[in-house]
Biopython code that builds the backbone (N, CA, C, O; Angstrom):
import numpy as np
from Bio.PDB.StructureBuilder import StructureBuilder

atoms = [
    (1, "MET", "N", (0.840, -1.175, 0.000)),
    (1, "MET", "CA", (0.000, 0.000, 0.000)),
    (1, "MET", "C", (0.882, 1.234, 0.000)),
    (1, "MET", "O", (1.695, 1.429, 0.904)),
    (2, "THR", "N", (0.723, 2.043, -0.991)),
    (2, "THR", "CA", (1.468, 3.295, -1.051)),
    (2, "THR", "C", (0.521, 4.434, -0.746)),
    (2, "THR", "O", (-0.604, 4.468, -1.244)),
    (3, "SER", "N", (0.974, 5.359, 0.067)),
    (3, "SER", "CA", (0.122, 6.493, 0.414)),
    (3, "SER", "C", (0.248, 7.570, -0.647)),
    (3, "SER", "O", (1.305, 7.727, -1.257)),
    (4, "PRO", "N", (-0.812, 8.300, -0.864)),
    (4, "PRO", "CA", (-0.751, 9.398, -1.837)),
    (4, "PRO", "C", (0.270, 10.448, -1.401)),
    (4, "PRO", "O", (0.607, 10.546, -0.221)),
    (5, "GLY", "N", (0.748, 11.217, -2.347)),
    (5, "GLY", "CA", (1.789, 12.195, -2.073)),
    (5, "GLY", "C", (1.356, 13.362, -1.216)),
    (5, "GLY", "O", (2.205, 14.077, -0.684)),
    (6, "TYR", "N", (0.066, 13.577, -1.067)),
    (6, "TYR", "CA", (-0.404, 14.724, -0.287)),
    (6, "TYR", "C", (-0.530, 14.406, 1.197)),
    (6, "TYR", "O", (-0.672, 15.328, 2.000)),
    (7, "ARG", "N", (-0.485, 13.160, 1.585)),
    (7, "ARG", "CA", (-0.736, 12.792, 2.980)),
    (7, "ARG", "C", (0.388, 13.244, 3.913)),
    (7, "ARG", "O", (0.108, 13.802, 4.974)),
    (8, "ARG", "N", (1.638, 13.022, 3.549)),
    (8, "ARG", "CA", (2.752, 13.396, 4.415)),
    (8, "ARG", "C", (2.847, 14.918, 4.604)),
    (8, "ARG", "O", (3.005, 15.365, 5.740)),
    (9, "PRO", "N", (2.756, 15.730, 3.543)),
    (9, "PRO", "CA", (2.804, 17.183, 3.769)),
    (9, "PRO", "C", (1.652, 17.677, 4.654)),
    (9, "PRO", "O", (1.856, 18.563, 5.484)),
    (10, "LEU", "N", (0.456, 17.123, 4.490)),
    (10, "LEU", "CA", (-0.662, 17.528, 5.348)),
    (10, "LEU", "C", (-0.409, 17.143, 6.803)),
    (10, "LEU", "O", (-0.760, 17.888, 7.718)),
    (11, "MET", "N", (0.200, 15.977, 7.012)),
    (11, "MET", "CA", (0.515, 15.548, 8.373)),
    (11, "MET", "C", (1.540, 16.489, 9.010)),
    (11, "MET", "O", (1.411, 16.850, 10.180)),
    (12, "ILE", "N", (2.541, 16.879, 8.251)),
    (12, "ILE", "CA", (3.557, 17.789, 8.764)),
    (12, "ILE", "C", (2.956, 19.155, 9.053)),
    (12, "ILE", "O", (3.264, 19.764, 10.078)),
    (13, "ILE", "N", (2.100, 19.643, 8.159)),
    (13, "ILE", "CA", (1.443, 20.938, 8.366)),
    (13, "ILE", "C", (0.584, 20.904, 9.621)),
    (13, "ILE", "O", (0.600, 21.848, 10.411)),
    (14, "ALA", "N", (-0.165, 19.822, 9.810)),
    (14, "ALA", "CA", (-1.011, 19.712, 11.004)),
    (14, "ALA", "C", (-0.165, 19.688, 12.275)),
    (14, "ALA", "O", (-0.528, 20.311, 13.272)),
    (15, "ALA", "N", (0.955, 18.977, 12.246)),
    (15, "ALA", "CA", (1.831, 18.913, 13.424)),
    (15, "ALA", "C", (2.455, 20.268, 13.722)),
    (15, "ALA", "O", (2.560, 20.656, 14.885)),
    (16, "VAL", "N", (2.868, 20.988, 12.695)),
    (16, "VAL", "CA", (3.469, 22.311, 12.893)),
    (16, "VAL", "C", (2.437, 23.289, 13.440)),
    (16, "VAL", "O", (2.738, 24.061, 14.350)),
    (17, "ILE", "N", (1.223, 23.263, 12.894)),
    (17, "ILE", "CA", (0.166, 24.147, 13.388)),
    (17, "ILE", "C", (-0.155, 23.835, 14.845)),
    (17, "ILE", "O", (-0.326, 24.750, 15.651)),
    (18, "ALA", "N", (-0.237, 22.555, 15.187)),
    (18, "ALA", "CA", (-0.525, 22.175, 16.574)),
    (18, "ALA", "C", (0.587, 22.628, 17.509)),
    (18, "ALA", "O", (0.307, 23.138, 18.594)),
    (19, "ALA", "N", (1.843, 22.453, 17.111)),
    (19, "ALA", "CA", (2.965, 22.864, 17.956)),
    (19, "ALA", "C", (2.994, 24.378, 18.139)),
    (19, "ALA", "O", (3.218, 24.868, 19.246)),
    (20, "MET", "N", (2.767, 25.122, 17.050)),
    (20, "MET", "CA", (2.732, 26.578, 17.157)),
    (20, "MET", "C", (1.580, 27.045, 18.036)),
    (20, "MET", "O", (1.723, 27.994, 18.806)),
    (21, "SER", "N", (0.454, 26.384, 17.919)),
    (21, "SER", "CA", (-0.703, 26.763, 18.723)),
    (21, "SER", "C", (-0.464, 26.484, 20.200)),
    (21, "SER", "O", (-0.830, 27.296, 21.050)),
    (22, "LEU", "N", (0.141, 25.354, 20.512)),
    (22, "LEU", "CA", (0.458, 25.056, 21.910)),
    (22, "LEU", "C", (1.478, 26.038, 22.470)),
    (22, "LEU", "O", (1.386, 26.434, 23.632)),
    (23, "ALA", "N", (2.443, 26.430, 21.657)),
    (23, "ALA", "CA", (3.410, 27.438, 22.092)),
    (23, "ALA", "C", (2.717, 28.779, 22.322)),
    (23, "ALA", "O", (3.057, 29.503, 23.258)),
    (24, "ALA", "N", (1.753, 29.108, 21.478)),
    (24, "ALA", "CA", (1.008, 30.350, 21.649)),
    (24, "ALA", "C", (0.149, 30.307, 22.911)),
    (24, "ALA", "O", (0.031, 31.311, 23.613)),
    (25, "VAL", "N", (-0.448, 29.156, 23.203)),
    (25, "VAL", "CA", (-1.225, 29.010, 24.443)),
    (25, "VAL", "C", (-0.315, 29.216, 25.647)),
    (25, "VAL", "O", (-0.689, 29.900, 26.600)),
    (26, "ALA", "N", (0.869, 28.632, 25.608)),
    (26, "ALA", "CA", (1.818, 28.798, 26.710)),
    (26, "ALA", "C", (2.234, 30.263, 26.847)),
    (26, "ALA", "O", (2.338, 30.778, 27.960)),
    (27, "ALA", "N", (2.470, 30.930, 25.723)),
    (27, "ALA", "CA", (2.854, 32.343, 25.764)),
    (27, "ALA", "C", (1.738, 33.206, 26.344)),
    (27, "ALA", "O", (1.997, 34.104, 27.145)),
    (28, "VAL", "N", (0.498, 32.933, 25.941)),
    (28, "VAL", "CA", (-0.636, 33.692, 26.469)),
    (28, "VAL", "C", (-0.743, 33.496, 27.972)),
    (28, "VAL", "O", (-0.990, 34.455, 28.704)),
    (29, "MET", "N", (-0.562, 32.271, 28.441)),
    (29, "MET", "CA", (-0.669, 32.004, 29.871)),
    (29, "MET", "C", (0.458, 32.676, 30.659)),
    (29, "MET", "O", (0.216, 33.233, 31.730)),
    (30, "VAL", "N", (1.675, 32.628, 30.144)),
    (30, "VAL", "CA", (2.807, 33.248, 30.834)),
    (30, "VAL", "C", (2.635, 34.759, 30.903)),
    (30, "VAL", "O", (2.852, 35.366, 31.952)),
    (31, "VAL", "N", (2.246, 35.363, 29.789)),
    (31, "VAL", "CA", (2.065, 36.818, 29.765)),
    (31, "VAL", "C", (0.899, 37.219, 30.658)),
    (31, "VAL", "O", (0.970, 38.235, 31.349)),
    (32, "ALA", "N", (-0.170, 36.434, 30.652)),
    (32, "ALA", "CA", (-1.322, 36.760, 31.499)),
    (32, "ALA", "C", (-0.963, 36.643, 32.977)),
    (32, "ALA", "O", (-1.420, 37.448, 33.788)),
    (33, "LEU", "N", (-0.154, 35.654, 33.334)),
    (33, "LEU", "CA", (0.253, 35.515, 34.733)),
    (33, "LEU", "C", (1.161, 36.650, 35.190)),
    (33, "LEU", "O", (1.196, 36.996, 36.371)),
    (34, "SER", "N", (1.892, 37.222, 34.241)),
    (34, "SER", "CA", (2.760, 38.338, 34.599)),
    (34, "SER", "C", (2.026, 39.678, 34.540)),
    (34, "SER", "O", (2.615, 40.721, 34.823)),
    (35, "GLY", "N", (0.757, 39.653, 34.178)),
    (35, "GLY", "CA", (-0.047, 40.867, 34.189)),
    (35, "GLY", "C", (-0.058, 41.642, 32.889)),
    (35, "GLY", "O", (-0.546, 42.772, 32.858)),
    (36, "GLY", "N", (0.457, 41.081, 31.832)),
    (36, "GLY", "CA", (0.502, 41.790, 30.555)),
    (36, "GLY", "C", (-0.592, 41.330, 29.610)),
    (36, "GLY", "O", (-1.461, 40.533, 29.965)),
    (37, "ALA", "N", (-0.523, 41.847, 28.416)),
    (37, "ALA", "CA", (-1.478, 41.470, 27.368)),
    (37, "ALA", "C", (-0.694, 41.041, 26.134)),
    (37, "ALA", "O", (0.251, 41.714, 25.725)),
    (38, "THR", "N", (-1.089, 39.925, 25.550)),
    (38, "THR", "CA", (-0.403, 39.425, 24.361)),
    (38, "THR", "C", (-0.957, 40.112, 23.124)),
    (38, "THR", "O", (-2.090, 40.593, 23.136)),
    (39, "PRO", "N", (-0.170, 40.162, 22.058)),
    (39, "PRO", "CA", (-0.675, 40.706, 20.799)),
    (39, "PRO", "C", (-1.840, 39.860, 20.263)),
    (39, "PRO", "O", (-1.985, 38.689, 20.613)),
    (40, "ALA", "N", (-2.638, 40.460, 19.434)),
    (40, "ALA", "CA", (-3.834, 39.783, 18.915)),
    (40, "ALA", "C", (-3.473, 38.551, 18.089)),
    (40, "ALA", "O", (-4.195, 37.555, 18.130)),
    (41, "TRP", "N", (-2.374, 38.598, 17.343)),
    (41, "TRP", "CA", (-2.042, 37.453, 16.498)),
    (41, "TRP", "C", (-1.644, 36.237, 17.325)),
    (41, "TRP", "O", (-1.887, 35.103, 16.913)),
    (42, "VAL", "N", (-1.030, 36.463, 18.495)),
    (42, "VAL", "CA", (-0.668, 35.334, 19.355)),
    (42, "VAL", "C", (-1.934, 34.709, 19.939)),
    (42, "VAL", "O", (-2.070, 33.486, 19.990)),
    (43, "THR", "N", (-2.849, 35.556, 20.374)),
    (43, "THR", "CA", (-4.104, 35.056, 20.919)),
    (43, "THR", "C", (-4.919, 34.331, 19.850)),
    (43, "THR", "O", (-5.532, 33.301, 20.129)),
    (44, "SER", "N", (-4.926, 34.857, 18.646)),
    (44, "SER", "CA", (-5.660, 34.197, 17.558)),
    (44, "SER", "C", (-5.035, 32.860, 17.195)),
    (44, "SER", "O", (-5.746, 31.895, 16.914)),
    (45, "THR", "N", (-3.703, 32.800, 17.201)),
    (45, "THR", "CA", (-3.029, 31.532, 16.927)),
    (45, "THR", "C", (-3.385, 30.498, 17.985)),
    (45, "THR", "O", (-3.626, 29.332, 17.675)),
    (46, "ALA", "N", (-3.415, 30.941, 19.242)),
    (46, "ALA", "CA", (-3.774, 30.023, 20.326)),
    (46, "ALA", "C", (-5.226, 29.579, 20.210)),
    (46, "ALA", "O", (-5.553, 28.433, 20.518)),
    (47, "LEU", "N", (-6.088, 30.472, 19.772)),
    (47, "LEU", "CA", (-7.518, 30.175, 19.720)),
    (47, "LEU", "C", (-7.901, 29.300, 18.529)),
    (47, "LEU", "O", (-8.722, 28.394, 18.668)),
    (48, "TYR", "N", (-7.321, 29.560, 17.375)),
    (48, "TYR", "CA", (-7.751, 28.875, 16.155)),
    (48, "TYR", "C", (-6.801, 27.783, 15.679)),
    (48, "TYR", "O", (-7.177, 26.985, 14.820)),
    (49, "GLY", "N", (-5.595, 27.724, 16.204)),
    (49, "GLY", "CA", (-4.614, 26.771, 15.701)),
    (49, "GLY", "C", (-4.951, 25.323, 15.985)),
    (49, "GLY", "O", (-4.888, 24.488, 15.084)),
    (50, "LEU", "N", (-5.307, 25.010, 17.220)),
    (50, "LEU", "CA", (-5.603, 23.612, 17.558)),
    (50, "LEU", "C", (-6.826, 23.071, 16.824)),
    (50, "LEU", "O", (-6.777, 21.935, 16.352)),
    (51, "PRO", "N", (-7.924, 23.825, 16.704)),
    (51, "PRO", "CA", (-9.036, 23.278, 15.919)),
    (51, "PRO", "C", (-8.672, 23.022, 14.448)),
    (51, "PRO", "O", (-9.117, 22.036, 13.859)),
    (52, "VAL", "N", (-7.874, 23.899, 13.870)),
    (52, "VAL", "CA", (-7.456, 23.683, 12.474)),
    (52, "VAL", "C", (-6.597, 22.426, 12.368)),
    (52, "VAL", "O", (-6.785, 21.621, 11.455)),
    (53, "ALA", "N", (-5.661, 22.253, 13.292)),
    (53, "ALA", "CA", (-4.819, 21.053, 13.282)),
    (53, "ALA", "C", (-5.664, 19.801, 13.502)),
    (53, "ALA", "O", (-5.423, 18.770, 12.874)),
    (54, "PHE", "N", (-6.651, 19.887, 14.388)),
    (54, "PHE", "CA", (-7.528, 18.744, 14.634)),
    (54, "PHE", "C", (-8.341, 18.398, 13.390)),
    (54, "PHE", "O", (-8.505, 17.222, 13.066)),
    (55, "MET", "N", (-8.851, 19.407, 12.692)),
    (55, "MET", "CA", (-9.608, 19.135, 11.462)),
    (55, "MET", "C", (-8.721, 18.507, 10.393)),
    (55, "MET", "O", (-9.158, 17.599, 9.686)),
    (56, "LEU", "N", (-7.483, 18.977, 10.266)),
    (56, "LEU", "CA", (-6.566, 18.357, 9.307)),
    (56, "LEU", "C", (-6.292, 16.905, 9.679)),
    (56, "LEU", "O", (-6.251, 16.038, 8.806)),
    (57, "ALA", "N", (-6.106, 16.635, 10.962)),
    (57, "ALA", "CA", (-5.870, 15.259, 11.406)),
    (57, "ALA", "C", (-7.096, 14.389, 11.135)),
    (57, "ALA", "O", (-6.959, 13.236, 10.726)),
    (58, "ALA", "N", (-8.292, 14.932, 11.360)),
    (58, "ALA", "CA", (-9.515, 14.174, 11.086)),
    (58, "ALA", "C", (-9.645, 13.878, 9.596)),
    (58, "ALA", "O", (-10.065, 12.785, 9.216)),
    (59, "ILE", "N", (-9.293, 14.829, 8.764)),
    (59, "ILE", "CA", (-9.329, 14.612, 7.311)),
    (59, "ILE", "C", (-8.349, 13.504, 6.927)),
    (59, "ILE", "O", (-8.663, 12.656, 6.091)),
    (60, "LEU", "N", (-7.162, 13.510, 7.539)),
    (60, "LEU", "CA", (-6.182, 12.467, 7.242)),
    (60, "LEU", "C", (-6.674, 11.098, 7.688)),
    (60, "LEU", "O", (-6.461, 10.110, 6.985)),
    (61, "VAL", "N", (-7.327, 11.020, 8.841)),
    (61, "VAL", "CA", (-7.860, 9.735, 9.322)),
    (61, "VAL", "C", (-8.960, 9.247, 8.389)),
    (61, "VAL", "O", (-8.981, 8.075, 8.015)),
    (62, "LEU", "N", (-9.868, 10.130, 8.012)),
    (62, "LEU", "CA", (-10.955, 9.734, 7.103)),
    (62, "LEU", "C", (-10.401, 9.304, 5.745)),
    (62, "LEU", "O", (-10.914, 8.365, 5.136)),
    (63, "ASP", "N", (-9.363, 9.981, 5.273)),
    (63, "ASP", "CA", (-8.750, 9.598, 4.004)),
    (63, "ASP", "C", (-8.086, 8.227, 4.114)),
    (63, "ASP", "O", (-8.158, 7.427, 3.181)),
    (64, "ALA", "N", (-7.444, 7.954, 5.241)),
    (64, "ALA", "CA", (-6.819, 6.644, 5.437)),
    (64, "ALA", "C", (-7.873, 5.544, 5.485)),
    (64, "ALA", "O", (-7.660, 4.458, 4.946)),
    (65, "ILE", "N", (-9.009, 5.818, 6.127)),
    (65, "ILE", "CA", (-10.102, 4.840, 6.152)),
    (65, "ILE", "C", (-10.629, 4.586, 4.751)),
    (65, "ILE", "O", (-10.884, 3.445, 4.366)),
    (66, "ARG", "N", (-10.788, 5.671, 3.990)),
    (66, "ARG", "CA", (-11.283, 5.531, 2.611)),
    (66, "ARG", "C", (-10.297, 4.741, 1.752)),
    (66, "ARG", "O", (-10.710, 3.907, 0.946)),
    (67, "GLN", "N", (-9.011, 4.993, 1.917)),
    (67, "GLN", "CA", (-8.005, 4.255, 1.154)),
    (67, "GLN", "C", (-8.001, 2.779, 1.514)),
    (67, "GLN", "O", (-7.863, 1.920, 0.643)),
    (68, "ARG", "N", (-8.154, 2.487, 2.801)),
    (68, "ARG", "CA", (-8.119, 1.089, 3.243)),
    (68, "ARG", "C", (-9.352, 0.338, 2.748)),
    (68, "ARG", "O", (-9.254, -0.842, 2.412)),
    (69, "ARG", "N", (-10.489, 0.986, 2.699)),
    (69, "ARG", "CA", (-11.717, 0.302, 2.227)),
    (69, "ARG", "C", (-11.676, 0.031, 0.730)),
    (69, "ARG", "O", (-12.329, -0.898, 0.254)),
    (70, "ARG", "N", (-10.928, 0.814, -0.007)),
    (70, "ARG", "CA", (-10.823, 0.594, -1.439)),
    (70, "ARG", "C", (-10.017, -0.645, -1.779)),
    (70, "ARG", "O", (-10.167, -1.209, -2.863)),
    (71, "GLN", "N", (-9.173, -1.066, -0.870)),
    (71, "GLN", "CA", (-8.321, -2.218, -1.166)),
    (71, "GLN", "C", (-8.993, -3.521, -0.832)),
    (71, "GLN", "O", (-8.405, -4.586, -1.024)),
]
sb = StructureBuilder()
sb.init_structure("model")
sb.init_model(0)
sb.init_chain("A")
sb.init_seg("    ")
for serial, (resi, resn, name, xyz) in enumerate(atoms, 1):
    if name == "N":
        sb.init_residue(resn, " ", resi, " ")
    sb.init_atom(name, np.array(xyz, "f"), 0.0, 1.0, " ", f" {name:<3s}", serial, name[0])
structure = sb.get_structure()
């Protein structure tokens, strides 16, 4: 079974988005504990990054299921 060429790049993109989002969540928490305010882009990355990464991962799982059923 060979995987299509788009699966690995999507997996890497999802992992990078998830890692960046977790780093942004940590940054928001550290800055908030110190009494400051984070820039809007950091807060947006923390807010929207994990759901986007989760949706990409779900798409990859559904695609893998579809590929396996075809065989």
